[in-house]
C-alpha positions in Angstrom: -86.8 -14.4 15.0 -89.6 -13.9 12.5 -89.7 -10.9 10.2 -92.8 -8.7 10.8 -94.5 -9.8 7.6 -94.1 -13.4 8.5 -92.4 -14.3 5.2 -89.1 -15.3 6.7 -86.9 -15.3 9.7 -83.4 -14.4 10.8 -81.0 -16.9 12.5 -77.5 -17.6 13.5 -76.1 -20.2 11.1 -72.9 -22.1 10.4 -72.1 -25.2 8.4 -71.1 -28.3 10.2 -71.5 -29.6 13.8 -73.5 -27.0 15.7 -71.8 -27.9 19.0 -68.5 -26.7 17.5 -69.3 -24.2 14.8 -71.7 -21.9 16.4 -68.6 -20.0 17.6 -68.1 -19.0 13.9 -71.7 -18.5 13.1 -72.9 -15.7 10.8 -76.2 -13.8 10.8 -78.5 -15.0 8.0 -82.0 -14.3 6.6 -84.1 -17.2 5.4 -87.0 -16.9 2.9 -89.9 -19.0 4.0 -91.3 -19.7 0.6 -88.1 -20.8 -1.1 -85.8 -21.7 1.7 -83.2 -19.4 0.3 -80.5 -18.3 2.7 -78.9 -14.8 2.5 -76.1 -13.6 4.6 -76.8 -10.4 6.6 -73.5 -10.1 8.4 -70.5 -12.1 9.4 -69.6 -10.7 12.9 -66.1 -11.2 14.3 -67.7 -12.1 17.7 -69.9 -15.0 18.9 -73.5 -14.0 18.3 -76.9 -14.9 19.8 -80.5 -13.8 20.2 -81.1 -12.1 16.8 -84.3 -9.9 16.8 -85.9 -8.0 13.9 -87.1 -4.5 14.4 -90.9 -3.9 14.0 -90.3 -2.1 10.7 -88.2 -5.0 9.4 -85.2 -2.8 8.5 -82.8 -3.7 11.3 -81.6 -6.8 13.1 -80.3 -6.6 16.7 -78.3 -9.3 18.3 -75.9 -10.0 21.2 -72.3 -10.2 20.3 -69.3 -11.0 22.5 -66.8 -13.5 23.6 -68.9 -16.5 24.7 -67.3 -19.8 25.6 -70.5 -21.8 25.7 -73.8 -21.6 23.7 -76.1 -21.5 26.8 -74.6 -18.7 28.9 -75.2 -15.7 26.6 -73.4 -12.5 27.4 -72.2 -9.5 25.4 -72.9 -6.1 23.9 -75.9 -5.0 21.8 -75.1 -5.0 18.1 -77.2 -4.1 15.1 -77.0 -4.8 11.4 -79.2 -3.7 8.4 -81.6 -6.5 7.5 -80.6 -5.8 3.9 -77.0 -6.6 4.8 -74.0 -4.7 6.0 -71.4 -4.5 8.7 -72.6 -4.9 12.3 -72.2 -2.0 14.7 -71.7 -2.2 18.5 -74.3 0.0 20.0 -73.3 -0.3 23.6 -69.4 -0.2 23.7 -68.2 0.2 27.3 -71.5 -1.1 28.8 -70.8 -2.4 32.3 -72.9 -5.4 32.0 -73.6 -8.4 29.8 -76.8 -8.6 27.7 -78.3 -12.1 27.9 -81.6 -11.8 25.9 -83.4 -9.3 23.7 -87.0 -8.5 22.8 -88.0 -6.0 20.1 -91.7 -5.3 20.1 -93.9 -2.4 18.9 -93.3 -0.9 22.4 -89.5 -0.7 21.7 -86.3 -2.6 22.3 -85.7 -4.2 25.7 -83.1 -6.6 27.0 -82.1 -8.5 30.0 -78.6 -7.9 31.2 -76.5 -9.2 34.1 -75.1 -6.2 35.8 -72.9 -7.1 38.8 -75.0 -9.2 41.1 -78.4 -8.6 39.5 -80.3 -9.4 36.3 -81.7 -6.1 35.0 -84.4 -5.4 32.5 -83.2 -2.4 30.4 -84.9 -0.3 27.8 -82.8 0.7 24.8 -83.6 3.9 22.7 -83.3 2.8 19.1 -82.1 6.2 18.0 -79.6 7.3 20.7 -78.9 3.7 21.9 -79.1 5.0 25.4 -79.6 2.1 27.9 -82.0 2.8 30.8 -82.8 0.2 33.6 -86.4 -0.6 34.2 -85.9 -2.9 37.2 -83.1 -5.0 38.7 -83.3 -8.2 40.8 -80.7 -10.6 42.2 -82.5 -13.6 40.7 -82.3 -16.0 37.7 -84.8 -15.8 34.9 -85.7 -18.2 32.1 -88.3 -18.0 29.4 -88.1 -20.0 26.2 -84.9 -19.0 24.4 -84.3 -16.0 26.5 -84.6 -14.6 30.0 -87.9 -12.8 29.9 -90.9 -13.3 27.6 -92.5 -9.9 26.7 -95.9 -9.6 25.0 -96.3 -8.1 21.5 -97.6 -4.8 22.9 -94.7 -4.6 25.4 -96.9 -4.2 28.4 -96.7 -7.7 30.0 -94.0 -10.2 30.7 -93.5 -13.7 32.1 -90.6 -15.9 33.2 -89.6 -18.7 35.5 -87.8 -17.0 38.4 -85.7 -18.4 41.2 -83.0 -17.3 43.6 -81.1 -18.7 46.6 -84.0 -18.2 48.9 -87.0 -19.1 46.7 -87.5 -22.1 44.5 -88.6 -21.7 40.8 -92.0 -20.2 40.2 -93.7 -18.6 37.2 -94.1 -14.9 37.5 -96.1 -12.7 35.2 -98.0 -9.4 35.1 -97.3 -5.8 34.0 -93.7 -5.6 32.8 -92.5 -3.6 35.8 -94.4 -5.5 38.4 -94.1 -9.3 38.0 -95.9 -11.4 40.6 -95.8 -15.1 41.2 -98.7 -17.1 39.8 -97.6 -20.6 40.7 -97.0 -21.8 44.2 -96.1 -25.5 43.8 -92.6 -25.0 45.4 -93.4 -22.5 48.1 -93.0 -25.0 50.9 -89.3 -25.8 49.9 -86.9 -24.3 52.4 -83.6 -22.7 51.4 -80.6 -24.7 52.5 -78.4 -21.6 53.0 -78.2 -17.9 53.7 -76.8 -16.1 50.7 -75.1 -12.7 50.4 -73.4 -10.9 47.5 -69.8 -10.1 48.1 -68.0 -7.3 46.1 -64.3 -6.5 46.0 -61.7 -4.8 43.9 -58.5 -6.4 42.5 -56.0 -5.0 40.1 -58.3 -2.3 38.9 -61.3 -4.6 38.4 -64.6 -4.7 40.2 -65.3 -8.3 41.1 -68.4 -10.0 42.6 -69.4 -13.3 44.0 -71.9 -15.1 46.2 -71.2 -16.4 49.6 -73.5 -19.2 50.9 -73.5 -19.8 54.6 -74.9 -23.1 56.1 -77.9 -22.9 58.3 -77.3 -22.7 62.0 -73.9 -20.9 62.1 -72.8 -20.6 65.7 -71.1 -17.6 67.1 -67.5 -18.1 68.0 -67.1 -21.1 65.8 -65.1 -21.3 62.5 -66.1 -23.3 59.5 -64.5 -24.9 56.4 -65.2 -23.3 53.1 -65.2 -24.6 49.5 -64.6 -22.2 46.7 -66.8 -23.3 43.8 -65.5 -22.0 40.4 -68.1 -21.8 37.6 -67.6 -23.2 34.1 -67.3 -21.2 30.9 -65.2 -19.2 31.5 -67.7 -16.7 29.9 -70.5 -17.4 32.4 -71.4 -16.3 35.9 -72.5 -17.8 39.2 -76.1 -16.5 39.6 -78.8 -17.0 42.3 -80.5 -20.3 41.8 -82.4 -22.5 44.3 -80.3 -25.4 45.6 -82.3 -28.6 46.2 -79.8 -31.3 45.3 -76.2 -31.9 44.2 -72.8 -31.4 45.7 -73.3 -27.7 46.6 -76.5 -28.6 48.5 -74.7 -31.5 50.3 -71.7 -29.3 51.2 -74.1 -26.7 52.9 -75.9 -29.5 54.7 -72.6 -30.8 56.0 -71.7 -27.4 57.5 -69.5 -25.9 54.8 -69.5 -22.3 53.6 -69.6 -22.2 49.8 -68.1 -19.2 47.9 -69.0 -18.7 44.2 -66.7 -16.0 42.7 -67.2 -14.4 39.3 -63.6 -13.5 38.4 -62.3 -11.8 35.3 -63.5 -13.7 32.2 -67.0 -13.9 33.7 -70.2 -12.1 32.6 -71.7 -9.3 34.5 -69.1 -6.5 34.4 -68.8 -5.8 30.6 -66.9 -7.1 27.7 -63.5 -5.7 28.8 -63.9 -7.8 32.0 -65.1 -10.9 30.0 -62.0 -10.6 27.7 -59.5 -9.9 30.5 -58.4 -13.6 30.7 -57.6 -13.9 27.0 -54.2 -15.7 26.8 -54.2 -15.6 30.6 -56.3 -18.6 31.8 -55.6 -19.1 35.5 -53.6 -15.9 35.9 -55.7 -12.9 36.7 -58.8 -15.0 37.4 -57.0 -17.0 40.1 -55.7 -13.7 41.6 -59.3 -12.4 41.6 -60.5 -15.6 43.4 -57.8 -15.4 46.0 -58.6 -11.7 46.7 -62.2 -12.8 47.0 -61.4 -15.4 49.6 -59.6 -12.6 51.5 -62.7 -10.5 51.3 -64.9 -13.3 52.6 -62.6 -14.1 55.5 -63.2 -10.5 56.7 -66.9 -10.9 56.9 -67.5 -14.6 57.7 -66.1 -17.1 60.3 -64.2 -19.1 57.7 -61.1 -21.2 58.7 -58.3 -20.3 56.3 -56.6 -23.6 57.1 -59.7 -25.5 55.9 -60.2 -24.3 52.4 -61.2 -26.4 49.4 -61.6 -25.7 45.7 -64.1 -27.3 43.4 -65.2 -26.8 39.8 -66.5 -28.5 36.6 -65.5 -27.9 33.0 -63.6 -24.6 33.0 -64.0 -24.8 36.7 -62.4 -28.2 36.6 -59.5 -26.7 34.7 -59.3 -23.8 37.2 -59.2 -26.4 40.0 -56.2 -28.2 38.4 -54.5 -24.8 37.8 -55.2 -23.7 41.4 -53.6 -26.8 43.0 -50.5 -26.4 40.9 -50.2 -22.6 41.5 -51.4 -22.1 45.1 -50.8 -23.8 48.5 -53.8 -22.2 50.1 -56.2 -25.0 49.5 -56.0 -28.3 51.4 -58.4 -30.3 49.2 -59.8 -30.2 45.7 -62.4 -31.7 43.4 -62.0 -31.3 39.6 -64.9 -32.3 37.4 -64.3 -32.7 33.6 -61.0 -30.7 33.9 -58.4 -29.8 31.4 -54.7 -30.6 32.3 -52.9 -30.0 29.0 -54.2 -27.6 26.4 -51.9 -29.0 23.7 -53.2 -32.5 23.9 -56.8 -31.2 24.6 -56.8 -29.4 21.3 -56.4 -32.6 19.4 -58.8 -34.6 21.6 -61.9 -32.5 22.0 -64.9 -32.0 19.7 -65.3 -28.2 20.2 -61.9 -26.7 19.3 -63.4 -23.6 17.7 -64.1 -21.9 21.1 -60.4 -21.9 21.9 -59.1 -19.8 19.0 -60.2 -16.3 20.2 -59.0 -17.1 23.7 -55.5 -18.4 22.7 -55.0 -16.2 19.7 -54.9 -19.0 17.2 -54.9 -22.8 17.1 -52.6 -25.0 19.1 -50.5 -25.4 16.0 -50.3 -21.7 15.4 -49.7 -20.6 18.9 -48.4 -23.6 20.9 -46.4 -21.5 23.5 -49.6 -19.9 24.9 -51.3 -23.3 25.1 -48.4 -24.8 26.8 -47.9 -22.0 29.3 -51.5 -22.2 30.5 -51.5 -26.0 31.0 -51.6 -27.1 34.7 -49.7 -30.3 33.9 -46.5 -28.1 33.3 -46.6 -27.2 37.1 -47.5 -30.6 38.4 -44.4 -30.7 40.6 -45.9 -27.9 42.6 -49.1 -29.7 43.3 -49.8 -30.6 47.0 -53.6 -30.6 47.7 -55.3 -34.0 47.6 -57.4 -34.0 44.5 -60.4 -36.1 43.5 -61.4 -36.0 39.8 -64.4 -37.3 37.9 -65.4 -37.1 34.2 -67.9 -38.8 31.8 -66.7 -41.6 29.7 -68.1 -40.0 26.5 -67.3 -36.4 27.3 -66.2 -34.8 24.0 -66.0 -31.3 25.4 -63.5 -32.2 28.2 -62.3 -35.8 27.3 -61.5 -38.2 30.1 -57.9 -38.4 28.8 -57.4 -35.0 30.4 -58.4 -36.1 33.9 -56.3 -39.3 33.4 -53.2 -37.3 32.5 -53.6 -35.1 35.6 -54.3 -38.1 37.8 -51.2 -39.8 36.5 -49.1 -36.7 37.3 -50.4 -36.4 40.8 -49.7 -40.1 41.4 -46.1 -39.6 40.2 -45.7 -36.7 42.6 -47.1 -38.7 45.6 -50.1 -36.4 46.0 -53.3 -38.2 47.3 -55.7 -38.5 44.3 -58.6 -40.5 43.0 -60.3 -40.6 39.6 -63.8 -41.9 38.6 -64.8 -42.1 35.0 -68.6 -42.5 34.8 -69.7 -45.0 32.3 -71.9 -43.7 29.4 -71.9 -40.1 30.7 -71.1 -37.0 28.6 -70.0 -33.6 29.8 -72.6 -33.5 32.5 -73.3 -36.4 34.9 -77.0 -37.3 34.3 -77.7 -40.8 35.6 -79.3 -40.5 39.1 -77.3 -43.3 40.4 -74.1 -41.7 39.2 -75.2 -38.4 40.7 -75.8 -40.0 44.1 -72.4 -41.7 43.9 -70.8 -38.4 43.0 -72.4 -36.4 45.8 -71.1 -39.0 48.3 -67.6 -39.0 46.9 -67.3 -35.1 46.9 -68.5 -34.8 50.4 -66.4 -37.7 51.6 -63.3 -36.2 50.0 -63.7 -32.8 51.6 -64.7 -34.3 54.9 -61.6 -36.4 54.9 -59.2 -33.5 54.2 -61.0 -30.5 55.6 -62.6 -32.1 58.6 -66.1 -30.9 57.8 
C-alpha cells in the first residue's frame, strides 16, 4: 500500500521463493527514491493486506494462521509505521478479516462471519468493530474483496453467489447495485441453503446444495465436498462447470462443510485443528452430515466424500477413519506427512500446524498420516493429481493408491501430464469430470 505522501510503500516481504516463504514474511517499508527497505515489524503470524493510515503513522494488516496465500483470514493488527511490535486489535473477533481499506473516511474491512461476507467499520481509537452490511455472497476486487473510493463513499466489486453469476456491482458503499448484466441469463444448477450446527462446543456452518427437481418421497445420494486449506472456507460461488456442477446435474446433493480449521468463526476456530488434522474437523463434518439428514432427503447408505489438496488429505483420512462413506475421490491428497515434508516445495506452512518440522516433531506428523490406518480403509477411492504438483506431489497419491491395492480396496489413480496443483487443461478437466461422476455413479448408484 502506498504511503499518503507517495514517497514509498509498505509490503509483506521475505527472501526466497514466494510460494514457500510468504508464511514467514515480515512487514517492510520501501523508499521509492532509493529502494531502501526497512523492517517495520516481524509478526509471529502469517500476514496480508497491509494498509497505511491517512496520517502515515500506522500500518494495519491482517494476521492469522493462513495455510494458503489466496484465502486471507485473520484478526486486525496494527504496527507503528516507524517500527515496533504489532498489536492484535480484534482479539476474540468471531469472524475472519479478508481485506482492508483505510481511506480518509476511516478504516473498513471485509470479514467472513459465519455464512456471510460482512463489510465492517473499525473505530481507529477504540478498535470497536461495527457491521455496515452483510451478504451471503462472494466478493473480489483487485487484491481484496471490495474496492472503496478515496473519500470512502463509493465501492465496487465483482459479486456472485450460488443463485446469481458474477456481475460488477457499484454505487454508494451501503447500497451496491449491479451495473453489468452479461450473465443474467445463466440459470443456477442448484438450490442452496446455509446449514448451522454445534459440535463439541463449536459453532459450525456449511452449505447444502440440492439438485433441481427434487421429488417428494424420494431419497438422494450425497457427496460431502471438503474444501482445501485448511484455513479457507466454502463460500457462495456460481457453479457453471466442474465436478460439483456435474454432480448436481446427475441428481446428487452436495454438502460443503466449514469444519474447525476453516475461516469464518474467528482465530480460535481456525487454530482448533493445530496438531489435530483429521480429528476434530472430521467429527465436525460427520455431525454436519447428521444435521443435513434431518432436513433433506439424503440416503445415508449412499454417501460419498470428495476433496482437493487439504480436502484430498481429508478424503484419505476419512476413508481410513470412517465407514460411513461408500465412495471417495481424493484430488492432490496427502497420505504420509513424513514423506510429504521431504517432497513438497512449500514446507513452511506446516511448521505452525505441526509444532515444528518433521525432523523436530515426527510423532505428530506420523500420527496424522492416513497411510498409518490404511488397513481400515474400505471405501472405493479414485485419486488424481498433476504430474508437476509441487504443493501435493504425485508420490503422495501413488503411496495411498499402493496401500489401497494392497488392502484389496477398489481404487484408481490418474496423474495428469504437465499439470500442477490445479488441473487447467480443458481436455484434462473434461476427462476428470467424467471420471468423478463415473466413480460416484458406480458406487453410489446416482
